[in-house]
C-alpha positions as CSV (number, residue, x, y, z in Angstrom):
1,M,119.9,103.2,128.3
2,L,121.8,100.5,126.5
3,S,124.3,101.4,123.8
4,A,126.5,99.1,121.7
5,T,128.5,99.4,118.6
6,S,130.2,96.4,117.2
7,G,133.8,97.1,118.2
8,I,136.0,97.3,121.2
9,A,134.0,98.6,124.1
10,S,130.4,98.9,125.4
11,S,128.9,99.7,128.7
12,R,125.6,98.7,130.2
13,Y,123.5,99.0,133.3
14,P,122.0,95.7,134.5
15,P,118.5,95.2,133.2
16,A,116.9,96.5,136.4
17,D,118.5,100.0,135.9
18,R,119.0,100.8,132.2
19,R,119.5,104.5,132.2
20,L,123.0,105.1,130.9
21,A,125.5,103.3,128.8
22,G,128.3,104.4,126.5
23,H,130.1,102.9,123.6
24,A,133.3,103.1,121.7
25,R,133.9,101.5,118.4
26,Q,136.7,100.1,116.4
27,G,136.8,100.1,112.6
28,D,135.5,97.3,110.5
29,T,138.2,94.6,110.8
30,S,137.3,93.2,107.4
31,A,138.1,96.5,105.6
32,S,141.6,97.3,104.4
33,P,143.4,100.5,105.4
34,R,143.1,101.6,101.8
35,S,139.3,101.2,101.7
36,I,139.0,102.9,105.1
37,R,141.1,105.9,103.8
38,S,138.8,106.3,100.8
39,T,135.8,106.8,103.1
40,Y,137.7,108.6,106.0
41,P,140.4,110.8,104.4
42,G,141.9,111.6,107.8
43,F,142.5,107.9,108.7
44,T,145.9,107.0,110.0
45,P,147.0,103.6,111.3
46,D,146.6,104.6,115.0
47,L,143.5,106.8,114.6
48,L,140.9,104.2,115.6
49,K,142.9,102.8,118.4
50,N,143.4,106.3,119.8
51,Q,139.7,107.1,119.5
52,V,138.8,104.0,121.4
53,R,141.3,104.9,124.1
54,T,139.9,108.4,124.3
55,N,136.3,107.1,124.5
56,M,137.3,104.5,127.2
57,G,139.0,107.2,129.2
58,Y,135.9,109.4,129.0
59,L,133.5,106.6,130.0
60,T,135.8,105.6,132.9
61,H,135.8,109.2,134.2
62,A,132.1,109.8,133.5
63,T,131.0,106.7,135.3
64,C,133.5,106.5,138.2
65,T,130.9,107.6,140.7
66,R,128.0,105.5,139.3
67,R,127.0,102.2,140.7
68,N,125.8,99.3,138.5
69,F,127.9,100.3,135.5
70,E,130.2,98.0,133.7
71,H,132.6,98.5,130.7
72,R,132.9,95.5,128.4
73,S,135.2,94.8,125.5
74,F,134.2,92.8,122.4
75,N,135.6,92.2,119.0
76,L,132.8,91.9,116.5
77,P,132.4,93.2,112.9
78,N,131.5,96.9,112.9
79,T,128.1,96.5,111.2
80,C,125.8,98.6,113.4
81,R,125.2,100.7,116.5
82,V,122.3,100.1,119.0
83,I,121.1,102.6,121.5
84,A,118.1,101.3,123.5
85,T,116.0,102.5,126.4
86,D,113.0,100.8,128.0
87,K,110.8,102.7,125.6
88,A,112.6,102.7,122.2
89,A,115.7,101.8,120.3
90,Y,117.8,103.4,117.6
91,L,119.5,101.1,115.1
92,T,122.2,102.6,112.9
93,F,123.5,100.3,110.1
94,Y,127.0,100.9,108.9
95,S,128.3,100.5,105.3
96,S,131.9,99.8,104.4
97,S,131.7,102.6,101.8
98,A,130.1,105.4,103.8
99,H,130.9,107.4,106.9
100,G,128.8,106.5,109.9
101,R,127.1,109.9,109.9
102,N,125.6,109.1,106.5
103,S,124.3,105.7,107.6
104,P,120.6,105.0,108.0
105,C,119.2,105.0,111.5
106,L,115.9,103.3,112.4
107,Y,113.7,104.2,115.4
108,A,111.8,101.4,117.0
109,R,109.3,101.8,119.8
110,A,108.9,99.1,122.4
111,P,107.3,96.7,122.3
112,G,107.8,95.5,118.8
113,L,109.8,93.2,116.5
114,L,112.4,95.8,115.5
115,Y,112.9,96.8,119.1
116,T,113.3,93.1,120.1
117,I,115.9,92.7,117.3
118,A,117.8,95.8,118.6
119,L,118.0,94.2,122.1
120,Q,119.1,90.9,120.6
121,Q,121.9,92.7,118.8
122,F,123.0,94.3,122.0
123,D,122.8,91.0,124.0
124,T,124.9,89.3,121.3
125,A,127.7,91.9,121.8
126,W,127.3,91.6,125.6
127,M,127.4,87.8,125.7
128,N,130.6,87.9,123.5
129,S,132.3,90.5,125.6
130,S,134.7,90.5,128.6
131,P,135.4,93.0,131.3
132,A,137.3,96.0,129.9
133,H,140.0,98.0,131.6
134,P,140.9,101.5,130.4
135,A,143.6,101.3,127.7
136,P,146.9,102.9,128.7
137,Q,147.6,106.2,127.0
138,P,150.5,106.3,124.6
């Protein structure tokens, strides 16, 4: 499985073995803290950074015994999430004015145009990423 959310971290198996991947996301960098607080009442300045650290720590621990697994970091606008397997993809589109859980999610079976677009979105994040190292805990 492939999973990517525009933000700070993604993980992916090589194309030959796409069974598991994880993701962590960073908030929309174009949104102001005030607009984020209006959507996420519990938002604090370090909240997203701490969530990313927690997710990276979890992924590092969960994948430490797995071969062919790589964590990647990227800094792209937080516009969507992609979860894809060899059979289907889920595309969740984020809005700057709604919580992610209230965002529309599309299901696309492979092969097909929407499935191909989902993989292209993932590949864009992957090509614009670099190897990630677990963030140190505060």
